Each structure stands twice: as structure tokens, then as C-alpha cells.
N, C-alpha and C positions, 0 to 999 in steps of 0.2 A: 661081619667085619671079620677081617683075618688077622689073627697071633702070629708073628715069624719073630726069629730070634738071628740077632744080627752078631757075626763077631767081626772084627778087623781089628788088625795091628795098627797103627801109626805112629807117626817120629812126634814125638815126647815137645813138642811148640806151640806156642800160646796159636787159635786159631783152628786149627786143627779140626778139635771136635766139632767145631763150631758151624765152620764149614759140613762136615757130614752131615750136623742136622739140620740146616738149610736145604741139604739135598733132600734128608726125609721128611721135612714139612712140604715142601714143592710140590713131594706124591699125595698130600693128602696122609702122612703117614702119623702117628702119635707116639711118642718117646712113654710106654711104660712104667720102665727099668734101665736102669744104666750102672752099671758095674766097671771100673777102671784099676786096673792092675799092672802093676809094673812089669815090663817085657824085657823080650833079653836085647844088651845095647839101650843105645836111647829112643825107645820106645816102649809105649803103653798098648796093653789089649785091652780093647773096650767090647764089654758084652751090652747089646743093646736088648730087649723086649718091645714092639711094636706092635700096635695094632692100626692096621691099613683095610680101607674100602677092596669089596672083594673084585672092585671092576679095574684095582689100580696098583691089582699084586705085581703085574706084568712091570707097573713103573719102579715099586719099591726093588726087582729084579736088575730094573736098569742101573737104580741105583748101588746096589752089588757088586754088579758087574763092575761098574766107572772107578770105586775104590776099592778094587782087591778082597771086598768081605764075602766072608761063605756065610750063606745064609740058608735058612729051613724052617718049614709052617711049624708049626705048633699044636699039639692036638690037643685042644681043652680036655678031651678026657683022661690023657694020660700024665700021671706024674711031672713032675720035673726032674730028668735025666742030671743027676751030679758025677763026674767025671772025674778019671782021680788023676790029681794035680801031679803035674810035670814036674821034672825039675831042667831050666834053662841053662844053655851052655854056659854062663855066667855063675851058675852053682846054686840062683835063686830056686825059688821054689818049696817042695816038699806039703808037708800038714798048714804049714801057713801061705803056700803060695796061690797064686790063681789057678782057676779051673781048667782044665783040660782043652786047647782052644783046638776048633776040628782044621784039618787040612786047610791053608789057606792059598787062594791061587793068586798069583804074582801082582802088584796093583801095575796097571795102567801108565804108560810115559808121563811125565809131567805133571800125574796126581798128587796132592803133598803126605799120599801115602808112601812113597816111596815109588823108583823105578827108573832106569837110565833112561831118557828119552833117544826113540833112536827117530829117522826122519819120520814123519807124518805123511799119510797120505792128502791130498790137497785139502777135502773136504771133510775131513775127518777129524777136526781141531777141536778139545773142549780142557779147558781145564780152571782150574781154578789159583786166583792170585792174587797176590796182599796189595793191597796199595801202601803207601805211603802214612797216610793217614790212618792206618789202621784195620782197616773195611776191608772186606771178601769181594770178588767181582766174578762171574763167569765167565769165564772169554771162550766163542764156542763158534761156530759157521753159525751162518741164517740160514734159514730153509722155508720150501714152501710154506710151507705149516706155520709159519712164526707170523704169515700176514696179519692178523688180527693185533698183536701183540708190537708190530712195528708203528699199527697204525693208532693205536692209544698211546705210543711212544709221540706219536708226530704231534697227537694231537696235545699234548703235557709240556712241549716245546712251546715256547712264547714264541710271538708274531715274530720280532726280528730273526730267532736262531732260524724258526724256519726259512724267512724269507733269507738270510746267509748262507745258507747250506747248499750246498751242489746235489748232497744225496736227498736230502724230501724231494726233488725233485716230481712235478704231478705224474708220469711217467710210472716213476718209481710205485707207487699209488694206486694201480688204475681200480674203478671200480670191478671192473669183469675178473672172472677164474683164469686169466691164463700170471702164470705164477713166472713166465719166464723174467719176469722183469724184478726178478729179486737174486737171484744167480742163475748161474751158468752155467751146465752139464759139461759144455767144454773146457771150460777151464778160463776162460775169456773174460767171464764176470766172477769177483770172489770178494766175499761179502761175510764181517766179521758183525756180531753183538758181545757185550757186555751186556750181563744181567748181574742186577742187581735183588738178591730172591728172585721171585717168579720174573720184576720186568724186566725192560729191558730200558738201560739209562745210557747208553750210549751203541752207534753204530760206526761202520766204516766200509767202506770197498771199492773196488778200484773197474778198471775197463780196460782191456788191453785193446788197443787202436791194432788199424788195419794191418800195419807192418809187424809187431807182435813185441820190438822193442820197448816200446811206450804203452804203459799205464797212466790214465785217468783217474787221482786218487780225489775221491770226498772222505769227509766225517762227519758226525755231529753229537752233538754229548749233551743232553739234558741239562735244564738250567740250573735246577739243584745240586747236580755232580757233577758238574763242570770245575775246572780247576783243584782236581783229585786225582789226576792223572789217567781217567780214562782212555780221552783221546789222543794222548801218546803212548798207551799201551796198545790202544788200536793199530795205529796208524808203524809204531813198531815192527809187531806181529805181521802184517801185511806184507810193509816191507820184505820185513823175511819171506814171507812167499811167493811174491812177485818175483825177488833173485833168485831164487830157487825153480821156477819155473821161467829160467832167461829174460825176463825184464830188465831190461838196463836200466830204466829212468822212469819216474813216475813224476807226474807234473797236477799242482792241487792248483784251484783259482779260489780267489777269495777275494771279499771288497778289501778297496783301498783304502788305505787309512785302519785299518781292525790288525791289531798284533795276535790276535788268537789263533789263528792258521800258522802264523810261523814261530810264536811260542810253542803250539804242538809241534812242530816238526823238529825243533829243537831241542825240545825234552824226549822227541824220542830218538835222538842221536844222528839224526841224518842231517848233511850237510848238502845245501842249495842254492842257485841263486834267482835272482827277487829281479821283474822286471812290470813296468806297470801298463796295462791296457786300459785305457780310458777312465771308467770308473771299476776298475778290476785291477786285483795283482795276479803275477802268474809265477810262482814259485816250480823250479825245477831240481829234482833229486837225483843225482847219480846211483846207483846201485852196484856195490863192487859184488866178485864172486863169493860164495863162502859165507854172505851174511845171516850170523846167525842171534837170536833175540837175545835182549835185556834183562826179558821179564823171569 
């Protein structure tokens, strides 16, 4: 096991420290010490000492990078370093103030640690989002490495959920090593996942039609996580990505008589028309230019 020290400045809001702890747990890190100090403005400064398996140190470094933290490996043979306490811009500090924090990288866009979100590249979205029930999910793109997690998500869904979902069509979960069905490097397929802890709770994707202006939408949320706003979050984010990729319309198909899909699109803030085709309903959504995420 390796021992690491992590310094991070967080906005002083409920859930931010819990989100960081969840990230650390996901990479196998065990928090053995935590100091919380008042920081400048409406922030707190957390110093954490964690133990992590040597083979997973790179994952810990990725967590530090995502939350804008300063990370250093501690040598067990050295005594703890006691830096000189600083004085913050608002006058706090001095002998009773927090220990000096190492130079801090800017937090990545969209992360609870702060930062001003510029437009993101299409395949690098990743951020934590608080749901209306107070829970947290990690919203990010699916990748070819998510195959086993996606299969596990598929197996946790009930039979009616699997039957009605266009996302969980057999061709999306082939038994072969071909990963092209999950994501498309050319941007014609974009797939997102919402994770609770290390498990996928919901997934959504769109596939661009040959003409380029229409994309077919599919979304599914695991039964135990339904009605938490996860589906609306995924659909809303996909709509933003599609609009910024010059897609003008999203089309979703669901079972006739079911209200789940229309409710999800409505909660995502989309306007749509509905028509029935046999045992299915087809929902067409127009996407305006400049659409922005509501989450």
C-alpha cells in the first residue's frame, strides 16, 4: 500500500466532500486522516491522507487531476511536514489557521471544486451532478472499456425495462470483442452513462442519421434508480451535445401507452410532437441553436 497526501479546495456546499470520498473509494483508496480548514471566501480546504494499492496509484492521480487537487506521495520514513500557516485574503490564518496548502491546480470545468466551464470536446465530458433527491451521480461518456459494466447494468434491469429499451438492443451488447457498437469515434454515435458509485445506473445514446440533421435517441435507467431524474439528466445532456454537433432533431421511439419516455423528455426541458405507429409512439424533438445544459 502507498500513502498519499491530497490537498483540495472545495466550495463549502453539502455533498462536495462526499463526492470526493466516493471518487477515492472507487479507486480503492482508504482515507486514514482528514483535516478540514476554512479557506478563502466560501470555500474549505481539505487535507486527506489516503492509503491506496500501489497498482492503483495512477487512478488516484486521475482523481486528483479531475478535482483540481495537489497530490504527493508520503515517504513513511520521513516525519510529517508542518508548513507555515498562511494568511488568507480575508485576514484569517496565523497561528490558529490552517496549514499551508501546496500550489493548487485549477479545477476542471463543471466539477464541484469550481471552474468556469468552456465548451467541452465531444468525448471528454465527466462531472458530478446532484439530483433533486440529494443523491450524486457521475455523468460521463461511455467508452469501450465499459462493456462489462454495461452488461451488468443490463442484467440488473427488469425484463419489462429491457424489453422496452432501445438502448439495450442485442447489437449494442455483442459477445464479440468489437467495441464499435458502444461509441463512435466519428461522433455519429454519442453515448453517456450516469454512475452511482462504481455502478452504471442509467445510459443514453444518440445515433446520427445518414443525413446528419436527425439523431435517434435511446435511454434506459435501472429500475431501482428510476424517477430520480437520471433519465432526464442524460437526455438533456445528449440534447446539448447533439445541438452543438449541428443535429437539428432528436427522435425517440417507445411503447404505446407508456408515459415514461414522454415524461423523461418533458423533464429534460424538450418540446416534442407525438405520433403513434402501431404498437409504438414516435417522439420528435426540435433542437434550437445554442442549447445549454440545465443540470
